[in-house]
N, C-alpha and C positions, 0 to 999 in steps of 0.2 A: 496536440496536447489541450485538451478544454478544462472548464471547472469542474463538471463531473470527475472526469480522469483524476482531477487532482485533489479532491477530495477524497475519492477512494484511496488513491495512494498514500494520504496523509494519514487517512485512519490505519493503513496496514502497517505504516512506519511507525506511527505513534504505539501503537498495540506492540508490534515486533521487537521493537528497537530494545525493549525490557522484559517483556516477557519471555521467557525461554524457548521460544519457538523459531527464531532466525529472523531477522529483519532483511538481511540481503537474501536468503532463501524464498520468503513471502513477496519481496518487491520482484524477484525474478520470475517468478510463478505468476504475479498479477501481469507484469509486463510481456509474459510469455502468451497469456489470454487475451490480452489488449492488444497485442500485435507491436508494442512498441520497444525500441532497444537501444543502442549505443546515443542517439542523439538527446535520450533525456539524462545525460550525465549531470547537467549542470542543476537540472531538478532533483536529482536523487540527492546532490551534496547538501542542496537547502533544505531539504526535510530533514537531512542530519542534525542542520542546523537549529531546526525547529525542535528536535527530541534532545540536542543539547541546551538548550534554554529550559527545558521541563527538567531535566535532572539537576541543573544549577539551582533552579527555582526551588525544587524538592530538597536538596541537601545544602539550601543556604547557609543554615546555621553550622552543620559541620564543616563546609568548606571555611566558613569564618574562624572558626576555632582552630582548624589545621595551619591556615594562613598564621595565625597568632603563634603556634608552636613552631612554625617554619623560623618566625622570627626570633623566639626565644631560643631556639636551637642555634641560630646565627651567633646570637649575642654569648651564650655558653661558649661556642668554639672560639669565639675572638679571645674571651675572658679566661680560654683554658679550662672551663669548668665542666665541659661535656663530657658524659661518660654514659657508652654504649648501654650499660647495664642498668642505668638509672632513669632510662627513659620513662615518660608515662605513655598512656596509651595513644594520644594524639602525635606525638613525637614519634611513637613507634609506627604509627600508620603512615606518616610523612615519609620516613625513610623505606618502607616498604612498598610505597606507591612508583618511588623513584626506581626503586629495583626492579619492581613489575613491570615498568616499562622497557627494561632495557632487550627482552627479548622479541619486539617489535622492529628493531635495526636486522632482524633475519629476515626480512620481507623484502630488502633491497639487497641482499646476497644473490648472486647468478647461481641458478639452479644447475646440478651437474647433467648433462647430456641435453640443455635445453638452448645452446645457442646464443648463451648470454642471457636469457630471461630470467628474470627474477620471481620471486612469489609474487609480489606486488601485480606485476602485470598478468602473469597467469590468472589471480582472482578476477581481473577486471575481463578476460576472455570469456572464463566461465559464467561470470554474471550477467555478461552484455550480449552472449549468442545466444540463439534460440536452439542449438542442437544438444546442448548440454544439461539438459532437464535430468538425467540419469544420475549426472553429479549431484545435482540440487535433492533429489531423493534420498540417495544414498548417505548424504551428509544430514539429512534431517534424521534419518534411522541412527545415525551416530549421535547425535543430539539424544534421541530418546536413551539410548544405551548411558552415556553419560550421567544423564539424570536420574535413571535407576540405580546405578552406581551410588551417587551421591545420597539418594534416598537412604539407601541401605545402611551405607558409611554413617550417616547423621543418627540413623538407628541404634547403630553398634557403640557410637560414642555417647549417646544417652545411656544405655545398658552401663557401659563402664563406669559413667559418673555414678550411675545409681548404685552400681556394686560396692563402690568405694566409698559411698556416703555421702557425697559431694552434691551439695544444692547451691546451686546459684541463680539469682533472681533472673538474670537475662538468659538463663537456659544453658544447657551443657556445651562444652565446648570451649578452645583456648580463644582467648581476646587479644593476645599479645600474639604477633605474627613472626616468624625467623626469613633468613634469607630463601633457604628451600621454598618455604610455602610461596613466596612472593614469585620466585622465578619459575614454579609450578604453575601458579596461575597466570603468569605473563605468557608462559610458553600455551597455554591453553589459548589464551585471546589472539595469538599470534595464528595460531592453525584456525580459529574461527574468521580471521580476516582473509584466510587464502579460500575456504571452503564455504562458497554460497549453501546456506542450509544449517551448517553448525552453529549453533546459537552460542554468541558470546557470553550473554548473561548466563545460559543455563550452563555451560562447559566451566567457566569459571567457577561458579558456584560450586559444581559438581567438585572440582578439583580442590576446592577449599574444605569443603567437606570430607574429602576423602584424607584431606591432609590433617584432619581433626579440629578446625576452626568452627566457632559457634557459628550457626546458619546464619542470623542476621548479622554479623559480622563480617561474615564471608559476603554477603549480598551488597552489604554499604561498601566494602572493599572493592567489589566488581563495577558497582554503578560510579563511583570516585575515580575509578583507575581507568575509565571509560571516557571521562572528560577531555584529558589530553589527547586520546586516541581519535575521538572525534573531531578535535579541533585540528590536528595533524591532517586527518583524511580530507577534511573541509577544504583546506588550504592548498594541498597536492593534487586533489581531483578539481577543485574551483581552478585553478592554474589551467590545467588540461583542457578543462571545459570550456573555458574563456578563449583560450587559443583556437579550439576546434571551429569557434566561430559559428556556430548551431544554435546558440540561445538568440530567439527572436524579441521583437519587442510585445507581439502576440502572447509570449509566455510568461509576461510582468504577472498580470492579474492572477492567472492561475497558479504561479509559483507562489504568490505571497498566500492563496487562500490554503495552497497545502501546507504552507510553514506554519501556518496559526493552527490547523487542524492538527498536524503531527504534534505540536507543542502542548496541546490541550489534552489531547487524546495520550500522549506521550506522559503526563503527570499523573494522570488517574490510573494508567497501567503501572506506575512504579506503585502507586498505594496498594492497587490490588496484588500485585504480586507480593509484599511485605506480608499482606494479610493472608494470602495462602500459603505461604512460607509456613508463618505463625501456626497456622491451624493446620498443618501438614497434610495439604492437598496438591503436594508437586505432583503426585501419579497422575494426575489429570493432563499435566503439559506433557509428560513422558507417552501415555497413551495417544494424546492427540498427534505429538509428531511421528509416532511408529506410524500411524494410520495413515497421515498425510504423504508421510516419506513412501510407503507402499503404492499407494496410489499414484506418486509422481514418478516413480519407477516405471509401472506399469504403461503411464501414457507416455513417459519418453523411450519407452520399448519399442511402442508401436509407430510412435514417429520416427525412430531411426529406420526402422523397417518399411515405411512409406517414404519416407524424406520430406515430409511437409509436417507443417502445425496443424493440428487437427482441428484448433479453433479459427486460424484465420485462413487456412488453406495455403499460406506462403512457403517456400521451401525453407527448410532448415538451414542456419547459416552457421557456420564453423570458423575455425583459424582461417 
């Protein structure tokens, strides 16, 4: 690991963590090309910390309002004034964020016929071993399909609102979410955590649009929902990385550079994503993930036939 690689990885992480193209998939691809593997677990964790700083900075005002709403709800519960159907938008979002995180616990449930392996462990194998590029490619194609469905669903929502004569300044779609909405988005986030190449932001946004939620509201929800998810992943993976003892003093400076780059690029990628969503340019991401997915599947298939990484010439690594 050197500074050049750290900058490249920071740019990849910052762009793909928030744009609907999958950060895990692109990190797997870039590490595959450069011949880097599992020893970079701690570096990957720190890149996620950088993007966490980006989303916290961008949504600092919303986070502050949600914290106040949480305290207000606690006061209402203590005083016996809390009513589910009387929540404002911020209070509704707080509750739905908590519910949306519940499906993530499925990552730690043992999978059938796996010998006790859970989904989180399977995800680490797929994203860290060089022989699973076909999985990455197929997951990118799934991202493209979900984005396409989301675009179609949002158009149908706009048509429905127009036919009913409903005009809203913030656009068509619901701003209040319900339990089914939150669980659906949470399940999408869980699958995205398992399959490298399945975009978390893209899949959760698409599911929100399929549920008839306002597209900007759905995007804000998925970004804020990602904060505790990124924190949890950083803590869990950070412990494993430190236990492995593979982080050396020579990696300190490249890691710091990578974190700073991922934070800066991540902040501007959020701005870009929200602008492209507002301008109805999401088809660009659907096309991009489809093209990259097909290319990665072709490369992965060739490598499976030859048994070597075509970029480095090294043997493929599996379980």
